[in-house]
C-alpha positions in Angstrom: 5.2 -15.2 19.1 4.4 -17.2 16.0 6.6 -19.2 13.7 5.1 -18.7 10.2 4.6 -21.4 7.7 4.6 -21.1 3.9 0.9 -20.3 3.7 1.4 -17.1 5.8 4.1 -15.7 3.5 2.0 -14.7 0.5 -1.5 -13.7 -0.6 -3.7 -16.1 -2.6 -6.8 -15.6 -4.7 -9.7 -17.8 -3.7 -10.6 -20.4 -6.3 -13.4 -19.2 -8.5 -12.6 -15.5 -8.3 -10.9 -15.6 -11.7 -13.4 -17.6 -13.8 -12.0 -17.0 -17.3 -9.7 -19.1 -19.4 -7.9 -16.2 -20.9 -8.4 -12.4 -20.8 -9.8 -12.6 -24.4 -13.0 -14.0 -22.8 -13.4 -10.7 -21.0 -13.5 -8.5 -24.2 -16.9 -7.1 -25.0 -16.9 -6.3 -28.7 -19.5 -3.5 -28.3 -17.7 -1.7 -25.4 -13.9 -1.9 -25.3 -13.1 1.5 -23.8 -9.6 1.4 -22.4 -10.5 3.4 -19.4 -13.5 1.4 -18.1 -11.7 -0.9 -15.8 -9.4 1.8 -14.5 -12.5 3.6 -13.2 -13.9 0.4 -11.6 -11.0 0.5 -9.2 -11.7 4.2 -8.6 -15.4 4.3 -8.1 -15.4 7.2 -5.6 -13.0 9.2 -7.8 -15.2 8.7 -10.9 -18.3 9.8 -9.1 -16.6 13.0 -7.9 -14.9 13.6 -11.3 -18.1 13.2 -13.4 -20.0 15.5 -11.0 -17.4 18.2 -11.2 -17.0 18.0 -15.0 -20.7 18.3 -15.6 -21.0 21.4 -13.5 -21.4 24.2 -16.0 -21.5 27.1 -13.5 -18.3 29.2 -13.4 -15.8 28.6 -10.6 -16.1 24.9 -10.2 -12.5 24.0 -11.0 -11.2 20.6 -10.0 -8.3 19.3 -7.9 -7.3 15.7 -8.7 -5.1 14.0 -6.2 -3.4 10.6 -6.3 -0.1 8.8 -6.8 1.9 8.7 -10.0 0.8 5.8 -12.2 -2.8 5.6 -10.8 -4.2 6.7 -14.2 -5.3 10.1 -13.0 -4.3 11.9 -16.2 -5.5 9.4 -18.8 -8.8 8.7 -17.0 -9.5 12.4 -16.5 -8.7 13.1 -20.1 -11.1 10.4 -21.2 -13.8 11.7 -18.9 -13.3 15.2 -20.2 -13.7 14.0 -23.8 -16.8 12.1 -22.9 -18.4 15.1 -21.1 -17.4 17.4 -24.0 -19.3 15.1 -26.4 -22.3 14.9 -24.2 -22.4 18.6 -23.4 -25.2 19.6 -25.7 -27.0 22.4 -24.0 -29.8 24.8 -24.8 -27.1 27.2 -25.9 -25.6 24.7 -28.3 -21.8 24.4 -28.8 -19.4 26.1 -26.5 -16.7 26.1 -29.2 -15.5 29.5 -30.4 -12.6 30.8 -32.5 -10.4 33.7 -31.3 -8.8 36.0 -33.8 -6.7 39.2 -33.6 -7.0 41.8 -36.3 -5.6 45.3 -37.0 -7.2 48.0 -34.8 -7.8 50.8 -37.3 -8.7 53.3 -34.6 -5.8 52.4 -32.2 -3.1 51.3 -34.5 -0.7 50.1 -31.8 -3.3 47.8 -30.2 -4.9 44.6 -31.5 -8.6 44.1 -31.9 -9.7 40.7 -30.5 -12.8 38.9 -31.6 -14.5 35.8 -30.4 -16.3 34.2 -33.4 -18.5 31.1 -33.9 -16.4 28.1 -34.6 -15.1 28.0 -38.2 -15.7 31.6 -38.8 -12.1 32.6 -37.9 -10.6 30.6 -40.8 -13.4 31.9 -43.2 -12.6 35.5 -42.2 -8.9 35.0 -42.8 -9.6 33.5 -46.2 -11.9 36.4 -47.2 -9.5 39.0 -46.0 -6.7 37.5 -48.0 -8.9 37.6 -51.1 -9.8 41.2 -50.2 -6.1 42.2 -49.7 -5.1 40.7 -53.1 -8.0 42.4 -54.9 -7.1 45.7 -53.2 -3.5 45.4 -54.3 -4.7 44.8 -57.9 -7.0 47.8 -57.7 -4.7 50.1 -56.0 -2.7 51.3 -59.1 -5.9 52.6 -60.7 -6.9 54.5 -57.6 -3.7 56.2 -56.5 -3.1 57.8 -60.0 -6.4 59.7 -59.8 -5.4 63.3 -59.1 -8.9 64.3 -58.0 -9.1 62.8 -54.5 -12.9 63.2 -54.4 -13.2 61.2 -57.5 -10.7 58.6 -56.2 -12.7 58.2 -53.0 -15.9 57.8 -55.0 -14.4 55.1 -57.2 -12.9 53.4 -54.1 -16.2 53.2 -52.4 -17.8 51.8 -55.5 -15.0 49.2 -55.7 -15.5 48.3 -52.0 -19.2 47.6 -52.5 -18.3 44.8 -54.8 -15.1 43.7 -53.1 -16.8 43.2 -49.7 -19.9 41.4 -50.9 -18.7 38.0 -49.5 -17.5 39.6 -46.3 -20.9 41.2 -45.9 -22.5 37.7 -46.0 -20.0 36.5 -43.4 -20.6 39.3 -40.8 -24.4 39.1 -40.8 -25.5 39.9 -37.3 -22.1 39.8 -35.6 -21.6 43.2 -34.0 -17.8 42.8 -33.8 -17.4 41.8 -37.4 -19.7 44.6 -38.5 -17.6 47.0 -36.6 -14.4 45.6 -38.1 -15.7 45.6 -41.7 -16.8 49.2 -41.3 -13.4 50.1 -40.1 -11.8 48.3 -43.1 -13.9 50.3 -45.5 -13.2 53.6 -43.8 -9.5 52.9 -43.8 -9.4 52.1 -47.5 -11.4 55.3 -48.4 -9.2 57.4 -46.1 -6.0 56.0 -47.5 -7.1 56.7 -51.1 -8.1 60.2 -50.0 -4.8 61.2 -48.3 -2.3 59.2 -50.4 -0.5 61.6 -52.7 -0.9 60.8 -56.4 2.5 59.8 -57.8 3.7 60.8 -61.2 3.0 58.4 -64.0 6.5 57.2 -64.1 6.7 56.8 -60.3 3.6 54.7 -59.7 5.3 51.4 -59.7 8.1 52.5 -57.4 5.6 54.1 -55.0 3.6 50.9 -54.8 6.7 48.8 -54.2 7.6 51.2 -51.3 4.1 50.9 -50.0 4.3 47.1 -50.1 7.7 47.0 -48.4 6.2 48.9 -45.5 3.8 46.1 -45.0 0.8 48.2 -45.7 -1.4 45.3 -46.8 -0.5 43.3 -43.6 -3.1 45.4 -41.8 -5.8 43.3 -43.6 -4.4 40.0 -42.3 -6.2 37.9 -39.7 -4.2 36.2 -36.9 -6.2 33.1 -36.0 -5.3 32.5 -32.3 -7.7 29.7 -31.6 -9.4 27.5 -34.2 -11.7 24.7 -32.9 -12.9 23.4 -36.2 -11.2 20.0 -35.6 -12.9 19.7 -32.3 -16.3 20.5 -33.9 -15.6 17.8 -36.6 -14.8 15.4 -33.8 -18.2 16.0 -32.2 -17.0 17.9 -29.2 -19.4 20.6 -27.8 -16.7 22.3 -25.8 -12.8 22.4 -26.0 -10.7 19.8 -24.1 -7.1 21.0 -23.7 -4.1 19.4 -22.0 -0.9 21.4 -21.4 1.6 18.6 -20.9 4.6 21.0 -20.8 3.3 24.2 -19.2 5.3 27.4 -19.4 4.3 31.0 -18.8 3.8 31.5 -22.5 2.1 28.1 -23.2 -0.5 28.8 -20.5 -1.2 32.5 -20.8 -0.2 33.3 -24.3 2.5 35.8 -25.4 3.5 38.7 -27.5 6.4 37.4 -29.7 9.6 39.4 -30.2 9.1 41.8 -33.1 12.0 40.8 -35.2 10.5 41.7 -38.6 8.6 44.8 -37.3 5.3 43.1 -37.9 2.0 44.7 -36.7 1.6 43.9 -33.1 -1.7 42.0 -33.6 0.2 39.4 -35.7 2.7 38.9 -32.9 0.0 37.5 -30.5 0.1 33.8 -29.7 -2.7 32.2 -27.7 -2.1 30.2 -24.6 -3.8 27.0 -23.5 -6.2 29.0 -21.4 -7.4 30.9 -24.5 -7.8 27.5 -26.4 -9.8 26.1 -23.5 -12.3 29.0 -23.4 -15.8 27.5 -23.0 -14.4 24.2 -22.0 -11.8 22.4 -19.9 -8.0 22.6 -19.3 -6.0 19.9 -17.7 -2.6 20.7 -16.3 -0.1 19.1 -13.9 0.7 21.1 -10.7 4.2 19.5 -10.5 5.0 20.7 -14.0 4.3 24.2 -13.0 6.2 24.0 -9.7 9.2 22.5 -11.3 9.6 25.5 -13.5 12.4 27.1 -11.5 12.4 30.3 -13.5 8.7 31.1 -13.7 6.9 28.7 -11.5 5.9 31.2 -8.8 4.8 33.8 -11.4 2.7 31.1 -13.1 1.0 30.3 -9.9 0.4 34.0 -9.2 -1.0 34.8 -12.6 -3.2 31.6 -12.6 -4.5 32.8 -9.2 -5.4 36.2 -10.7 -7.1 34.6 -13.6 -9.1 32.3 -11.3 -10.1 35.4 -9.2 -11.0 37.7 -12.1 -11.9 35.4 -15.0 -9.9 37.6 -17.4 -6.6 37.2 -19.1 -4.2 39.7 -20.7 -1.3 39.0 -23.1 2.2 39.8 -22.0 5.5 40.2 -23.8 7.3 36.9 -24.1 10.6 38.5 -23.2 11.4 39.1 -19.5 8.4 37.4 -18.0 8.4 38.0 -14.3 10.8 41.0 -14.6 10.6 44.7 -15.4 11.6 43.9 -19.0 8.3 42.5 -19.9 5.1 44.5 -20.4 1.4 43.9 -20.8 -0.1 44.7 -24.2 -3.0 47.1 -23.9 -6.5 46.2 -25.2 -5.9 42.4 -24.8 -7.8 41.8 -21.6 -10.5 39.3 -22.5 -13.0 37.3 -20.4 -12.4 33.5 -20.5 -14.7 30.8 -19.1 -12.5 27.8 -18.3 -12.8 24.8 -16.0 -9.3 24.0 -14.8 -8.6 20.4 -13.9 -5.4 20.4 -11.8 -3.6 17.1 -11.3 -1.4 17.1 -8.2 0.6 14.8 -6.0 -0.6 15.1 -2.4 2.8 16.3 -1.2 2.8 19.2 -3.8 -0.8 20.1 -2.9 -0.1 20.3 0.9 3.1 22.3 0.3 1.4 24.9 -1.9 -1.6 24.9 0.5 0.7 26.1 3.2 2.3 28.8 1.0 -0.8 30.0 -0.8 -4.0 28.7 0.9 -6.3 31.1 -1.0 -5.3 29.5 -4.3 -7.2 26.4 -3.6 -10.4 28.2 -2.7 -11.0 28.2 -6.5 -10.9 24.4 -6.6 -14.0 23.4 -4.8 -14.3 20.0 -6.5 -11.8 17.5 -5.0 -11.2 14.2 -6.7 -9.2 11.7 -4.6 -7.7 8.7 -6.5 -7.2 5.8 -4.1 -3.6 4.6 -3.9 -4.9 1.1 -3.2 -8.1 -0.9 -3.3 -9.4 -4.0 -1.4 -8.3 -7.4 -2.6 -11.7 -8.9 -3.4 -13.4 -10.6 -6.3 -14.8 -7.4 -7.8 -11.4 -5.7 -7.9 -9.7 -8.9 -9.2 -12.2 -8.7 -12.1 -11.3 -5.0 -12.6 -7.6 -5.8 -12.9 -8.3 -8.7 -15.2 -10.5 -6.5 -17.4 -7.8 -3.8 -17.5 -5.3 -6.5 -18.6 -7.7 -7.6 -21.3 -8.2 -4.1 -22.7 -4.5 -3.4 -22.7 -3.8 -6.6 -24.6 -6.3 -5.4 -27.3 -4.8 -1.9 -27.3 -1.2 -3.1 -27.7 -2.0 -6.1 -29.9 -0.2 -8.6 -27.6 -1.2 -12.1 -26.6 -3.9 -12.4 -23.9 -3.1 -13.7 -20.4 -4.4 -16.9 -18.8 -6.0 -16.8 -15.3 -2.8 -17.9 -13.5 -0.8 -15.2 -15.3 -3.4 -12.6 -14.2 -3.2 -13.9 -10.6 0.6 -13.4 -10.7 0.1 -9.8 -12.0 -2.3 -9.1 -9.1 0.3 -10.5 -6.7 2.8 -8.1 -8.1 0.4 -5.2 -7.4 -0.1 -6.5 -3.9 3.7 -6.7 -3.4 3.9 -3.1 -4.7 1.4 -2.1 -2.0 3.0 -4.4 0.6 -0.4 -5.7 1.8 -2.0 -9.1 1.4 -5.4 -7.4 1.7 -4.9 -4.5 -0.7 -4.0 -4.0 -4.3 -2.0 -1.1 -5.6 -3.7 1.1 -8.2 -0.4 1.9 -9.9 -1.7 0.6 -13.3 1.2 2.2 -15.1 3.4 -0.4 -13.3 1.0 -3.1 -14.2 1.0 -2.1 -17.9 4.8 -2.1 -18.1 4.9 -5.6 -16.4 2.2 -6.9 -18.8 4.2 -5.8 -21.8 7.5 -7.2 -20.4 5.7 -10.5 -19.8 4.2 -10.6 -23.3 7.7 -10.1 -24.6 8.9 -13.2 -22.8 5.9 -15.1 -24.2 7.3 -14.4 -27.7 5.0 -15.9 -30.4 3.0 -17.9 -27.8 -0.7 -17.7 -28.2 -1.2 -17.1 -24.5 0.9 -15.4 -21.8 1.3 -17.8 -18.9 2.3 -17.6 -15.2 5.8 -18.7 -16.2 6.2 -15.7 -18.6 5.1 -13.3 -15.9 7.5 -14.8 -13.3 10.3 -14.6 -15.9 9.6 -10.9 -16.4 9.5 -10.3 -12.7 12.8 -12.2 -12.1 14.4 -10.3 -15.0 13.3 -7.0 -13.7 14.6 -7.8 -10.2 17.9 -8.9 -11.7 18.3 -5.7 -13.6 18.0 -3.7 -10.3 20.3 -5.9 -8.2 23.6 -4.4 -9.0 24.1 -2.4 -5.7 22.7 -5.2 -3.6 25.0 -7.7 -5.3 28.0 -5.4 -4.6 27.1 -5.3 -0.9 26.5 -9.0 -0.7 29.9 -9.7 -2.3 31.5 -7.4 0.2 29.9 -9.6 3.0 31.1 -12.8 1.3 34.6 -11.4 1.0 34.5 -10.4 4.7 34.9 -6.8 4.0 31.5 -6.0 5.6 31.4 -8.0 8.9 28.2 -10.0 9.1 27.9 -13.3 11.0 25.0 -15.7 10.3 26.4 -18.6 12.3 27.3 -19.0 16.0 26.6 -16.9 19.1 28.0 -13.5 20.2 27.4 -11.3 23.3 26.2 -7.7 22.5 26.0 -8.2 18.8 22.9 -8.6 16.5 22.0 -8.4 12.8 19.6 -5.5 12.1 18.0 -5.1 8.7 18.1 -1.9 6.6 16.0 -0.9 3.7 18.0 0.8 1.0 16.6 2.9 -1.9 19.0 4.0 -4.6 17.1 5.5 -7.5 15.0 2.8 -8.9 16.7 0.1 -6.8 15.1 -1.0 -3.5 16.5 -3.8 -1.4 17.2 -5.0 2.1 20.6 -5.7 3.7 21.8 -6.8 7.1 23.9 -4.5 9.3 25.8 -5.4 12.4 24.7 -3.5 15.6 26.9 -3.8 18.7 26.6 -2.7 22.3 29.0 -2.4 25.2 28.2 -1.8 28.9 30.2 -0.8 31.9 29.6 1.0 35.2 28.9 4.7 35.0 26.4 7.6 35.1 26.1 8.7 31.5 23.4 6.3 30.6 22.9 5.2 26.9 25.3 6.7 24.4 24.3 6.5 20.7 27.6 6.8 19.0 26.0 7.5 15.6 24.2 10.5 17.2 27.3 11.7 18.9 29.0 12.1 15.5 26.0 13.6 13.8 25.3 10.5 11.7 21.8 9.8 12.8 18.5 11.4 11.8 15.7 12.6 14.1 13.5 9.5 13.7 16.4 7.2 14.7 17.2 9.5 17.7 13.5 9.3 18.7 13.8 5.5 18.7 16.9 5.6 20.9 15.1 7.9 23.4 12.2 5.5 23.5 14.5 2.6 24.0 16.3 4.4 26.8 13.0 5.3 28.6 11.8 1.7 28.3 15.0 0.5 29.9 14.8 3.0 32.7 11.1 2.1 33.4 11.9 -1.6 33.3 14.6 -1.2 36.0 13.0 1.7 37.9 13.6 -0.1 41.2 17.3 0.4 40.6 17.0 4.0 39.5 19.1 5.9 38.8 20.8 3.4 36.6 24.6 3.1 37.2 25.3 2.4 33.6 27.3 3.6 30.7 26.2 1.9 27.5 27.1 2.5 23.9 25.3 1.5 20.7 26.7 1.7 17.2 25.9 0.6 13.6 29.1 -1.0 12.5 30.6 0.0 9.2 27.9 2.5 8.5 29.3 5.7 7.0 26.3 7.3 5.2 24.1 8.0 8.2 21.3 6.3 10.0 17.6 7.2 9.9 14.4 5.6 10.9 13.3 3.7 14.0 13.0 0.2 12.5 16.2 -0.9 14.2 15.2 0.1 17.7 14.2 -3.5 18.6 17.6 -4.8 17.4 19.4 -2.1 19.3 17.6 -3.1 22.5 18.4 -6.8 22.0 22.1 -6.0 21.6 22.0 -3.8 24.7 20.2 -6.5 26.8 22.6 -9.1 25.6 25.5 -7.0 26.6 24.0 -6.1 30.0 23.0 -9.7 30.8 26.2 -11.2 29.2 24.0 -13.6 27.2 25.1 -14.5 23.6 22.7 -13.9 20.7 22.2 -16.3 17.9 23.8 -14.6 14.9 21.6 -16.5 12.4 18.5 -14.5 13.4 18.1 -10.9 12.1 15.7 -8.4 13.6 13.6 -5.6 12.3 10.9 -3.7 14.2 10.2 -0.4 16.0 9.7 -0.1 19.7 7.2 1.9 21.7 7.5 3.0 25.3 5.6 -0.1 26.5 7.8 -2.5 24.8 5.3 -3.3 22.0 6.8 -4.0 18.6 5.5 -1.6 15.9 5.3 -2.3 12.1 8.0 -1.1 9.7 8.3 -0.6 6.0 10.1 -2.5 3.4 9.6 -5.8 5.2 9.7 -8.0 2.1 12.9 -6.4 0.7 14.6 -6.8 4.2 13.7 -10.5 4.5 14.7 -11.3 0.9 17.9 -9.4 1.2 18.9 -11.2 4.4 17.9 -14.5 3.0 20.2 -14.0 0.0 23.1 -13.2 2.3 22.4 -16.3 4.4 22.2 -18.5 1.3 25.5 -17.1 0.1 27.2 -17.8 3.5 25.5 -21.2 4.0 22.0 -22.0 5.2 21.9 -24.5 8.2 18.3 -24.1 9.4 19.3 -21.7 12.2 18.9 -18.5 10.1 15.8 -16.5 9.9 14.1 -13.1 10.6 12.1 -11.8 13.6 9.6 -9.2 12.5 6.6 -7.4 14.1 3.4 -9.3 14.3 1.7 -6.3 12.8 3.8 -6.8 9.6 2.5 -10.3 8.9 -0.2 -9.0 6.5 2.5 -7.2 4.5 4.4 -10.4 3.7 4.5 -11.1 -0.1 7.7 -13.0 -0.4 9.3 -14.5 -3.5 9.0 -18.3 -4.2 12.6 -19.0 -3.2 12.1 -17.7 0.4 8.8 -19.5 0.7 10.3 -22.7 -0.4 13.2 -22.4 2.1 10.7 -21.8 4.9 8.7 -24.8 3.8 11.9 -27.0 3.9 12.9 -25.7 7.3 16.0 -24.0 6.0 14.9 -20.5 7.0 12.5 -19.1 9.7 10.3 -16.1 9.8 9.0 -15.4 13.3 6.6 -12.7 14.4 6.5 -11.0 17.9 4.2 -8.6 19.7 6.6 -7.6 22.5 10.3 -7.1 22.7 10.6 -9.7 25.5 9.4 -12.4 23.2 12.2 -11.5 20.9 15.0 -11.6 23.4 13.9 -15.0 24.6 14.2 -16.4 21.1 17.6 -14.9 20.5 19.3 -16.0 23.7 17.2 -19.2 24.5 16.6 -17.9 28.1 13.3 -16.8 29.6 12.8 -13.1 29.5 11.6 -12.9 33.1 8.8 -11.0 34.9 8.8 -8.8 38.0 7.7 -10.4 41.3 5.7 -8.7 44.0 8.8 -6.7 45.2 9.4 -5.3 41.7 12.5 -7.4 41.1 13.1 -9.9 38.3 13.5 -13.6 39.0 17.0 -15.0 38.7 18.2 -17.0 35.7 16.2 -14.9 33.3 17.3 -12.3 30.8 16.0 -9.4 32.8 17.2 -11.1 36.0 20.7 -11.3 34.7 20.6 -7.6 33.6 19.3 -6.7 37.0 22.2 -8.4 38.7 24.7 -6.7 36.4 23.2 -3.3 37.1 23.3 -4.0 40.8 27.0 -4.9 40.5 27.6 -1.7 38.5 26.1 0.4 41.3 28.1 -1.4 43.9 31.3 -0.8 41.9 30.5 2.9 41.6 29.7 3.3 45.3 33.0 1.5 46.2 34.9 3.8 43.9 33.3 6.9 45.3 34.0 5.7 48.9 37.6 5.0 47.9 38.1 8.5 46.4 36.7 10.1 49.6 39.1 8.1 51.7 42.0 9.1 49.5 
């Protein structure tokens, strides 16, 4: 048992670990990349990420795991951009354009071509010029009655009209094939098109144009990487921030205007990432209720085969959709899949083969050690974000308070959360409170934290007012037998707070053992039921010399109507039960939280700070008299990061925080009677808590035996 002082209730940064006056001192004018310090806190993740991104061999896709807000997406995007700029290989750029053109030999199918970057747009321009020239020349060709002469003139015209196109195709086999098909189509058309009468030429040409004849010479630019080339990238870097079946894999749009099918093709992000990298969030895919499973399955097939085929945008995943022939093309893409750990493990159970194609695993740490190096990393991150957002810089004490907020988020004095998204929001809120001040100070950060807490206190305030109004029955003064204040941790959306709850116990002679009323009415969860069974077994083992116990006992969470889950109240339940058994009153000012194991050891629980602060605010509202406080597991001491008001109350002796290792330490504190130990005979000494309980159990057995004997005589 230990009564904690104010120094035990928070983390502190050693003097000299933050050696700057303001974060402006940390800015290096020659290197102010916003991602540098984020990576410092993720050294192992960066090493794995850079290794995976630089692997050029096919199949080395990457799985990036970590919590939301850790910077996974932004850091990986920055790293992908860096690698793409440095990816100069002996083969040169990996950037290519993808175009679809009319297939003159298979008119209902597109002809797909991968071209050197920039050539797609050039081909489109040249073909537009060609189509306009052909339209201008067509009236002179179609009126020639002698088709042989018409073809000869058409070929002569083609020689001049395709001069620029001939320069473009050069040694490209696909372009040469396409240009040859264009020439053959023009000559064939002139040969077979019936010559109209002189007075019908204009009408015939108008009918021809209305049929979209010249559209066959258009170029559908599916992928154009000219902007990436201008930016100095050697390979594409693509991020699908709103993945759908069509956005990932491309589609064939609905033919509302009866356009040629090659003009209906739309590239997906996988097509755009050919030769480079694609980043996508697994949760975004899984949350697509309509097509999520189909997306995973098609992505799996792509990973397995390395090829992709266009599908009709209508009826994806149903018999209504169809695959467009002649659109199967090989793609070389490194997929960087961002995933929450729970999503990864869930999909791993359902489709384990899927992740065989992600051999590079990058684990973003949820927290880092609280040491000088990582303090400096956080400070550097703050400095860079100040520059990025154009806000005032932070002094050393303000940064220390920001670090404290990250430790509070992690609930660990020795660890710092890597949720830098949270840090950035708190920074900007603090800067807002600083207004026009030159420097953001500790007071500004504390004001932002207080305001944030206040914005999220509505439900807690409602519960506390119900306690004050005596609608929720909570006592924080006096002593009561079989009654104790447990502590609950409540999460409602973005609100997280602690609140006391009354736990009561009743005992009487019987054979049913321990009855959990909440369980009996199906209002308790499995973890809470587990805690009750552990409590029951500890009780049976502690009084094994009286076994079987002649006891009926009931436990209940009073005024709880939404169900009970978790085992953090098992210590409080045991104390209420021992109090009822021993007929010893419990101090109502002390609240308890902690889980129990079979040996009576007190196990750590979550939400310890919110529980303590929530109970403190209730006690403050009902009147502090120095007898209020909280008993918590010793193993939770390192998790204490309490607000200044609680720390000050502890310092002034108005509130106590006590840690225990064993449940018997706790019952001694609550009833001011020694817990008691077994003697050589296995019995507990009199005038102890366990001795009183032992005596009551002996009386219960005697009562039951007398009743049984009486019934036999009757």
